[in-house]
C-alpha positions as CSV (number, residue, x, y, z in Angstrom):
1,M,35.4,-25.6,-80.3
2,V,35.3,-22.1,-81.7
3,I,32.1,-20.4,-82.5
4,V,32.5,-17.4,-84.8
5,G,29.7,-15.0,-84.0
6,N,28.2,-13.8,-80.7
7,G,24.6,-13.2,-81.7
8,A,21.7,-15.3,-80.7
9,L,22.7,-18.3,-82.8
10,G,26.2,-18.4,-81.5
11,L,25.4,-17.8,-77.9
12,F,22.5,-20.4,-77.8
13,L,24.8,-22.9,-79.5
14,A,27.5,-22.3,-76.9
15,D,25.0,-22.8,-74.1
16,E,23.7,-26.0,-75.6
17,L,27.3,-27.4,-76.0
18,L,28.3,-26.4,-72.5
19,E,25.2,-28.0,-71.0
20,R,26.3,-31.2,-72.8
21,G,29.8,-31.0,-71.3
22,T,31.6,-30.9,-74.7
23,G,34.7,-29.2,-73.3
24,T,36.0,-25.7,-73.9
25,V,33.9,-23.4,-76.0
26,A,35.3,-20.1,-77.3
27,V,32.9,-17.5,-78.7
28,V,34.5,-14.9,-81.0
29,G,32.9,-11.6,-81.9
30,P,33.0,-7.9,-81.0
31,A,31.3,-7.2,-77.7
32,S,29.4,-4.3,-79.3
33,R,27.8,-6.5,-82.0
34,D,27.7,-3.3,-84.0
35,T,26.3,-4.6,-87.3
36,G,24.7,-7.8,-86.1
37,A,20.9,-8.5,-86.3
38,S,20.5,-9.9,-82.8
39,Q,21.3,-6.7,-80.9
40,A,18.8,-4.7,-83.0
41,A,16.0,-7.3,-82.9
42,G,12.4,-6.8,-81.8
43,A,12.5,-10.5,-80.8
44,M,8.8,-11.1,-81.4
45,L,7.9,-14.7,-80.8
46,G,5.6,-14.4,-83.7
47,C,5.7,-17.4,-86.0
48,F,2.0,-16.9,-86.7
49,G,2.0,-13.1,-86.7
50,E,4.7,-13.4,-89.4
51,T,2.6,-15.7,-91.6
52,T,2.1,-14.7,-95.2
53,S,0.3,-16.3,-98.2
54,E,3.7,-17.9,-99.0
55,S,4.3,-19.6,-95.6
56,L,2.3,-22.8,-96.2
57,R,1.9,-22.7,-100.0
58,T,4.8,-25.2,-100.8
59,D,6.3,-28.1,-98.9
60,A,9.6,-26.3,-98.5
61,S,8.0,-23.2,-97.1
62,R,5.9,-25.2,-94.7
63,K,9.0,-27.0,-93.4
64,R,10.6,-23.6,-92.8
65,F,7.5,-22.3,-91.1
66,E,7.3,-25.2,-88.8
67,L,10.8,-24.5,-87.5
68,G,9.2,-21.4,-86.0
69,V,6.2,-23.3,-84.6
70,T,8.5,-25.9,-82.9
71,A,10.9,-23.2,-81.7
72,H,8.1,-21.3,-80.0
73,D,7.6,-24.2,-77.6
74,R,11.2,-24.0,-76.4
75,W,11.0,-20.4,-75.1
76,P,9.3,-20.9,-71.7
77,S,12.1,-23.2,-70.5
78,V,14.7,-21.0,-72.1
79,L,13.5,-18.0,-70.2
80,E,13.2,-19.9,-67.0
81,K,16.9,-20.8,-67.1
82,L,18.0,-17.3,-68.1
83,E,16.0,-15.3,-65.6
84,P,18.5,-15.9,-62.7
85,H,21.2,-14.3,-64.9
86,S,19.2,-11.2,-65.9
87,T,20.6,-7.9,-64.8
88,T,18.4,-5.3,-66.6
89,G,15.7,-5.1,-63.8
90,R,13.1,-5.7,-66.5
91,P,11.3,-9.0,-67.4
92,L,13.0,-11.0,-70.2
93,Q,9.5,-11.5,-71.7
94,P,7.8,-8.1,-71.5
95,A,4.9,-9.1,-73.7
96,T,3.1,-12.4,-73.6
97,G,0.5,-11.7,-76.4
98,S,0.2,-10.0,-79.7
99,H,-2.4,-8.0,-81.6
100,V,-2.3,-8.1,-85.4
101,V,-4.2,-5.1,-87.0
102,L,-5.5,-4.8,-90.5
103,N,-5.5,-1.0,-91.1
104,S,-6.7,1.3,-93.8
105,I,-3.4,2.5,-95.2
106,G,-2.0,-0.6,-96.9
107,S,-3.1,-2.6,-99.9
108,E,-4.7,-5.9,-100.9
109,L,-1.5,-7.6,-99.7
110,D,-2.4,-6.7,-96.1
111,T,-5.8,-8.4,-96.4
112,I,-4.2,-11.5,-98.1
113,N,-1.6,-11.9,-95.3
114,F,-4.1,-11.2,-92.5
115,T,-6.3,-14.0,-93.9
116,A,-3.2,-16.2,-94.1
117,I,-2.5,-15.6,-90.5
118,L,-6.0,-16.7,-89.4
119,D,-5.9,-19.8,-91.7
120,A,-2.5,-20.9,-90.3
121,L,-3.7,-20.4,-86.7
122,D,-6.7,-22.6,-87.5
123,T,-4.6,-25.2,-89.3
124,Y,-2.3,-25.6,-86.4
125,G,-5.0,-25.3,-83.7
126,K,-3.6,-22.2,-82.1
127,P,-5.8,-19.8,-80.1
128,W,-6.9,-16.4,-81.5
129,E,-9.8,-14.0,-81.0
130,E,-11.2,-11.2,-83.0
131,V,-11.3,-8.0,-81.0
132,D,-12.4,-4.4,-81.3
133,P,-9.3,-2.4,-82.3
134,K,-10.3,0.4,-80.0
135,E,-9.9,-1.9,-77.0
136,I,-6.2,-2.6,-77.7
137,P,-4.2,-1.0,-74.9
138,G,-2.0,1.9,-76.2
139,F,-3.2,1.6,-79.8
140,R,-4.3,5.0,-80.8
141,P,-3.7,5.6,-84.5
142,R,-4.8,8.5,-86.6
143,L,-8.3,8.2,-87.9
144,D,-7.1,8.0,-91.6
145,T,-5.0,4.9,-90.7
146,R,-7.5,3.3,-88.3
147,S,-7.7,-0.4,-88.0
148,L,-10.5,-2.2,-89.8
149,R,-10.0,-5.5,-88.0
150,A,-7.8,-6.8,-85.2
151,V,-7.1,-10.2,-83.7
152,H,-5.5,-11.1,-80.4
153,L,-2.9,-14.0,-80.4
154,P,-2.6,-14.8,-76.6
155,A,0.2,-17.3,-77.1
156,E,2.5,-14.9,-79.0
157,G,4.5,-12.1,-77.5
158,A,8.1,-11.0,-77.5
159,V,11.3,-11.2,-75.4
160,D,13.7,-8.4,-74.7
161,A,16.4,-9.2,-77.2
162,R,19.1,-7.2,-75.5
163,G,18.2,-8.5,-72.1
164,V,18.3,-12.1,-73.3
165,L,21.8,-11.6,-74.8
166,I,23.1,-10.1,-71.6
167,A,21.6,-12.9,-69.5
168,L,22.8,-15.6,-71.9
169,E,26.3,-14.2,-71.9
170,A,26.3,-14.1,-68.1
171,R,25.2,-17.7,-67.9
172,L,27.9,-18.7,-70.4
173,R,30.6,-17.0,-68.4
174,A,29.5,-18.7,-65.3
175,A,29.7,-22.0,-67.1
176,G,33.3,-21.4,-68.3
177,A,32.8,-20.1,-71.9
178,V,35.7,-18.1,-73.3
179,F,34.7,-14.8,-74.9
180,V,37.1,-13.1,-77.4
181,D,36.2,-9.5,-78.1
182,Q,37.6,-9.5,-81.7
183,T,36.6,-10.1,-85.3
184,V,37.9,-13.1,-87.3
185,R,40.1,-12.2,-90.2
186,R,40.1,-15.6,-91.8
187,L,39.4,-19.3,-91.1
188,L,42.5,-21.5,-90.9
189,C,42.6,-24.8,-92.8
190,D,45.2,-27.5,-93.5
191,D,44.6,-30.0,-96.3
192,D,40.9,-29.2,-96.4
193,V,40.6,-29.6,-92.6
194,A,39.6,-26.7,-90.3
195,T,42.3,-25.9,-87.7
196,G,41.1,-22.7,-86.2
197,V,40.8,-19.0,-86.8
198,E,43.0,-16.0,-87.3
199,L,41.8,-12.8,-85.5
200,A,42.0,-9.2,-86.6
201,D,45.1,-8.6,-84.5
202,G,46.9,-11.5,-86.1
203,S,46.6,-14.0,-83.2
204,V,45.4,-17.5,-83.7
205,I,42.9,-19.7,-81.9
206,E,43.4,-23.4,-82.7
207,A,40.4,-25.7,-82.8
208,G,39.3,-29.0,-84.2
209,K,35.9,-27.7,-85.1
210,V,34.8,-24.2,-86.2
211,V,31.2,-23.0,-86.4
212,V,30.6,-19.9,-88.4
213,A,27.5,-18.2,-87.1
214,A,28.4,-14.6,-88.0
215,G,25.2,-13.6,-89.7
216,A,25.6,-11.4,-92.8
217,H,29.4,-11.7,-92.4
218,S,29.4,-15.5,-92.7
219,E,29.6,-16.0,-96.4
220,A,32.7,-13.8,-96.7
221,L,34.4,-15.7,-93.8
222,V,33.7,-19.1,-95.4
223,K,35.4,-17.9,-98.6
224,T,38.6,-17.4,-96.6
225,A,38.7,-21.1,-96.0
226,S,38.2,-22.1,-99.7
227,D,37.1,-20.3,-102.8
228,D,35.7,-23.6,-104.1
229,I,32.9,-23.7,-101.6
230,E,29.7,-22.8,-103.5
231,L,27.1,-21.4,-101.1
232,V,23.7,-19.9,-101.8
233,P,24.5,-16.2,-101.8
234,T,23.7,-14.2,-98.7
235,F,22.8,-10.5,-98.7
236,A,22.7,-8.0,-95.9
237,G,19.2,-6.9,-95.0
238,L,19.7,-3.6,-93.2
239,G,17.0,-2.9,-90.6
240,F,16.4,0.1,-88.4
241,A,14.4,0.3,-85.2
242,M,14.3,2.6,-82.1
243,L,13.8,2.3,-78.4
244,A,11.6,5.1,-77.0
245,R,10.5,6.1,-73.6
246,R,6.8,6.8,-73.3
247,T,6.0,10.3,-72.1
248,G,2.2,10.2,-71.9
249,G,-0.9,8.3,-72.8
250,E,-1.8,4.6,-72.2
251,A,1.2,2.2,-72.6
252,F,1.2,-0.8,-75.0
253,R,0.9,-4.0,-73.1
254,T,1.1,-6.4,-76.0
255,V,2.9,-6.5,-79.3
256,V,0.9,-4.6,-81.9
257,R,1.7,-5.1,-85.5
258,T,0.5,-5.1,-89.0
259,P,0.8,-8.1,-91.3
260,N,4.0,-8.5,-93.3
261,R,3.9,-6.1,-96.3
262,G,6.0,-3.9,-98.5
263,F,9.1,-6.0,-98.6
264,A,9.3,-6.1,-94.8
265,C,7.8,-7.6,-91.6
266,G,5.2,-4.9,-91.1
267,L,5.1,-2.1,-88.7
268,H,5.2,-3.1,-85.0
269,V,5.7,-1.9,-81.4
270,V,7.0,-4.2,-78.7
271,P,6.7,-3.2,-75.0
272,Q,10.1,-3.5,-73.3
273,G,9.1,-2.8,-69.6
274,G,10.2,0.2,-67.6
275,G,8.3,2.6,-69.8
276,L,10.3,1.7,-72.9
277,E,8.8,0.7,-76.2
278,Y,10.5,-0.8,-79.3
279,Y,9.3,0.6,-82.6
280,G,10.4,-1.3,-85.7
281,A,11.4,-2.1,-88.2
282,T,12.6,-1.2,-91.7
283,N,14.2,-3.6,-94.2
284,R,16.3,-2.9,-97.3
285,L,18.9,-5.2,-98.9
286,V,22.2,-3.4,-99.3
287,D,25.5,-3.9,-101.1
288,T,27.6,-3.4,-98.0
289,I,27.1,-4.4,-94.4
290,S,26.7,-1.2,-92.4
291,G,26.2,-0.1,-88.8
292,V,24.2,3.0,-89.7
293,T,20.9,3.5,-91.5
294,W,19.4,5.8,-94.0
295,M,17.6,9.0,-93.1
296,A,14.7,7.9,-95.2
297,D,14.3,4.9,-93.0
298,V,14.3,7.1,-89.9
299,R,11.6,9.3,-91.3
300,F,9.6,6.2,-92.4
301,L,9.6,4.6,-89.0
302,A,8.9,7.7,-87.0
303,Q,6.2,9.0,-89.3
304,Y,4.3,5.7,-89.6
305,S,4.6,4.8,-86.0
306,M,2.9,8.1,-85.1
307,Q,0.2,7.5,-87.8
308,Q,-0.5,3.8,-87.5
309,L,0.3,2.9,-83.9
310,D,0.0,5.9,-81.5
311,E,-0.3,9.6,-82.2
312,R,1.3,10.3,-78.8
313,A,4.5,8.7,-80.0
314,A,5.5,12.0,-81.5
315,S,6.5,13.2,-78.0
316,H,8.2,10.0,-76.9
317,E,11.9,10.2,-76.0
318,V,14.2,8.1,-78.3
319,V,16.8,6.6,-76.0
320,R,18.5,4.3,-78.5
321,W,18.8,3.9,-82.2
322,L,19.1,0.3,-83.4
323,S,20.4,-0.9,-86.7
324,G,21.5,-4.4,-87.8
325,N,22.0,-6.6,-90.8
326,R,19.9,-9.6,-91.3
327,P,21.4,-12.5,-93.3
328,V,19.1,-13.0,-96.3
329,T,19.8,-15.9,-98.6
330,L,18.9,-15.8,-102.3
331,D,16.2,-18.4,-101.9
332,G,15.0,-17.2,-98.5
333,F,15.9,-20.4,-96.6
334,P,18.6,-20.8,-93.9
335,M,22.0,-22.4,-94.4
336,I,22.7,-24.9,-91.7
337,G,25.1,-27.8,-92.0
338,W,28.6,-29.1,-92.6
339,L,30.8,-27.6,-95.3
340,P,33.2,-29.5,-97.6
341,V,36.1,-28.5,-95.3
342,A,36.2,-31.1,-92.6
343,G,35.4,-29.7,-89.1
344,L,33.8,-26.5,-90.6
345,Y,30.1,-25.9,-89.9
346,L,27.8,-23.1,-91.1
347,M,24.8,-21.7,-89.3
348,T,23.3,-18.6,-90.9
349,G,20.7,-17.3,-93.4
350,T,17.9,-17.1,-90.9
351,Y,16.7,-13.7,-92.1
352,R,14.0,-12.5,-89.5
353,D,13.7,-15.8,-87.7
354,G,17.2,-16.2,-86.2
355,F,16.4,-15.0,-82.6
356,H,13.1,-16.9,-82.4
357,C,14.6,-20.1,-83.8
358,A,18.0,-20.0,-82.1
359,P,17.3,-22.4,-79.2
360,L,15.9,-25.0,-81.6
361,L,18.7,-24.6,-84.1
362,A,21.3,-24.8,-81.3
363,E,19.9,-28.3,-80.3
364,H,20.1,-29.4,-84.0
365,V,23.6,-28.1,-84.6
366,A,25.0,-29.5,-81.3
367,N,23.7,-32.9,-82.3
368,E,25.5,-32.8,-85.6
369,L,28.7,-31.5,-84.1
370,Q,28.6,-34.5,-81.8
371,G,27.9,-36.9,-84.7
372,K,24.3,-37.5,-83.7
373,P,21.2,-37.2,-86.0
374,G,20.0,-33.7,-86.5
375,T,16.5,-32.6,-85.5
376,I,15.6,-30.5,-88.6
377,D,15.2,-31.3,-92.3
378,P,18.5,-31.7,-94.2
379,M,17.1,-29.5,-97.0
380,F,18.9,-26.5,-95.5
381,T,22.4,-27.7,-96.2
382,P,24.6,-24.7,-97.2
383,T,25.9,-26.3,-100.5
384,R,22.5,-27.0,-101.9
385,A,21.1,-25.7,-105.2
386,P,18.7,-22.8,-104.5
387,I,15.3,-24.0,-103.4
388,A,12.5,-22.9,-105.7
389,T,9.0,-22.1,-104.4
390,R,7.5,-20.0,-107.2
391,T,7.3,-19.5,-110.9
392,I,8.5,-16.4,-112.7
393,E,4.9,-15.3,-113.2
394,H,4.1,-15.8,-109.5
395,S,7.3,-13.8,-108.6
396,I,6.1,-10.9,-110.8
397,D,2.7,-10.9,-109.1
398,E,4.4,-10.8,-105.7
399,Y,6.6,-8.0,-106.7
400,V,3.7,-5.9,-107.9
401,E,1.7,-6.6,-104.7
402,H,4.6,-5.5,-102.4
403,N,5.2,-2.4,-104.4
404,L,1.5,-1.4,-104.2
405,A,1.6,-2.0,-100.5
406,A,4.6,0.3,-100.2
407,W,3.1,2.8,-102.5
408,F,-0.1,3.3,-100.5
409,E,1.6,3.1,-97.1
410,T,4.1,5.8,-97.9
411,G,1.5,8.1,-99.5
412,A,3.1,8.1,-102.9
413,E,1.3,10.1,-105.5
414,A,0.6,9.8,-109.2
415,A,-1.4,11.9,-111.6
416,P,-5.0,12.1,-110.3
417,Q,-6.5,10.3,-113.3
418,M,-4.1,7.4,-112.9
419,T,-5.8,4.2,-111.6
420,T,-4.4,1.5,-109.3
421,A,-4.3,-0.9,-112.2
422,Q,-2.1,1.5,-114.1
423,I,0.3,1.8,-111.2
424,A,0.4,-2.0,-111.0
425,E,1.1,-2.2,-114.7
426,Y,4.0,0.2,-114.3
427,Y,5.6,-2.1,-111.6
428,R,4.8,-5.2,-113.7
429,T,6.6,-3.7,-116.7
430,R,9.6,-2.9,-114.6
431,C,9.7,-6.4,-113.1
432,V,9.5,-8.0,-116.6
433,Q,12.4,-5.8,-117.7
434,A,14.4,-6.8,-114.7
435,Y,14.0,-10.5,-115.5
436,D,15.0,-9.9,-119.1
437,Q,18.1,-8.0,-118.1
438,L,19.1,-10.6,-115.5
439,G,18.7,-13.4,-118.0
440,I,17.7,-16.0,-115.4
441,D,15.0,-18.6,-115.2
442,Y,14.9,-18.9,-111.4
443,A,12.0,-17.0,-109.7
444,L,13.2,-14.6,-107.0
445,G,11.4,-13.5,-103.9
446,P,10.1,-9.9,-103.8
447,D,12.9,-8.5,-101.6
448,I,15.7,-10.1,-103.6
449,L,14.1,-9.0,-106.8
450,W,13.7,-5.4,-105.5
451,Y,17.4,-5.4,-104.6
452,A,18.6,-6.9,-107.9
453,Q,16.4,-4.4,-109.8
454,G,17.9,-1.4,-108.0
455,S,21.5,-2.4,-107.5
456,L,23.9,-3.1,-110.4
457,L,26.3,-5.0,-108.0
458,G,23.4,-7.0,-106.7
459,A,22.0,-7.8,-110.1
460,R,25.4,-9.0,-111.3
461,R,25.9,-11.2,-108.2
462,V,22.4,-12.8,-108.5
463,A,22.8,-13.3,-112.3
464,R,26.3,-14.7,-112.1
465,Y,25.3,-17.3,-109.4
466,L,22.1,-18.4,-111.1
467,R,23.7,-18.8,-114.5
468,R,26.0,-21.3,-112.9
469,H,22.9,-23.2,-111.8
470,K,21.0,-23.4,-115.0
471,G,18.1,-25.8,-114.8
472,T,17.6,-25.2,-111.1
473,R,13.9,-24.7,-111.6
474,A,13.4,-28.2,-113.0
475,Q,15.7,-29.7,-110.3
476,V,13.7,-28.4,-107.4
477,A,10.2,-28.3,-108.9
478,S,9.6,-31.5,-106.9
479,V,9.2,-29.3,-103.8
480,G,5.8,-28.6,-105.2
481,E,2.6,-27.2,-103.7
482,A,1.9,-28.1,-100.1
483,R,-1.0,-30.6,-99.6
């Protein structure tokens, strides 16, 4: 068995397979994980902290959301088996709770998603408590970005992503896993049957089954097996974060975050132990996978961490810059399942949920590799038509809301006499023009739409794919509103 990709998905799958005694497992991927999402992750176990107004609105979205709810229950046992292999000297779970703050710098979208979080917690019977923002340890924002409300989620925290990867790799080596510190040049097939992989140095690893779990690189790799495989397109979501050492003031003891907003997962800080804190994270869809980030994103994260989380962060010592590429599918849903080439399996498209859901997905994929029934809904098959969860009109409204959130958070300015309604109308006009130019009838999520509106390459790729899937909206309208 060959697993292409040594991020959280690939490593947890390898661990699950070896626990089941499935024979030799080879994990292929550069040890540096340079452009991968896992090595840069904040690894918040925040399925409810990530809730938005979209999370439970349709049946399809609810099923995706419930992957995170189910995955959350796996983590205590996961950490228990990884702790003996930890070598960082810090706990693998440095934060066991989260605070979600509704502050004064965002827009109506913040309030909408804050309310959605509380509604979801109540729907699933999870604990939460409204608290005085001033009582949150370490939370000392500037007065002009002060928190208006805050809730404590005692069952949600975070793991040390880099520590978990190190411990997981050590556990795998002890169990006999083979690690290959290389990239895969192409997948090898014979008469539509997977036979192995060719590495960058030209050497070959033969295998009867190949799992592609290479994040944002996965789609390009699958194309080396066959140009005829039609996948939901995947885009690279470049994110930036930083690890900083606290130099003064009270330390954070929980995850502190805003709701999702402005095309991203909200601003957050994650305690890492040993005086370290993780500040994250930006998000922008890009044409090319990259291991570096934009200076604008560095400024954004540093400035708003100081403003919205802790003024003392200005004097913290940055010990590591982190950037990675999240695999973002066009419809926002993961791609997990067998491909038309026999013996070839795809496991990607998890966007911001990959690390959190990895133990659960590993169990599902291991079952399918062994010919057993899977444990998650088959709707995530890679060769599906794109799943639709919104109308064009709804998409336009979302796009406007996210732009307004970004506008006010970044302190953008317009003529003094210009109203919020006029700014919203400007973005609405741009969005309508974008749909007219794309010539599609499939409603895009706000991040994909933002990307297609700003990138000629992205627009062409989105339009080309969707024009081959004319009628998709009618086909998947049965997904419907959640009951």
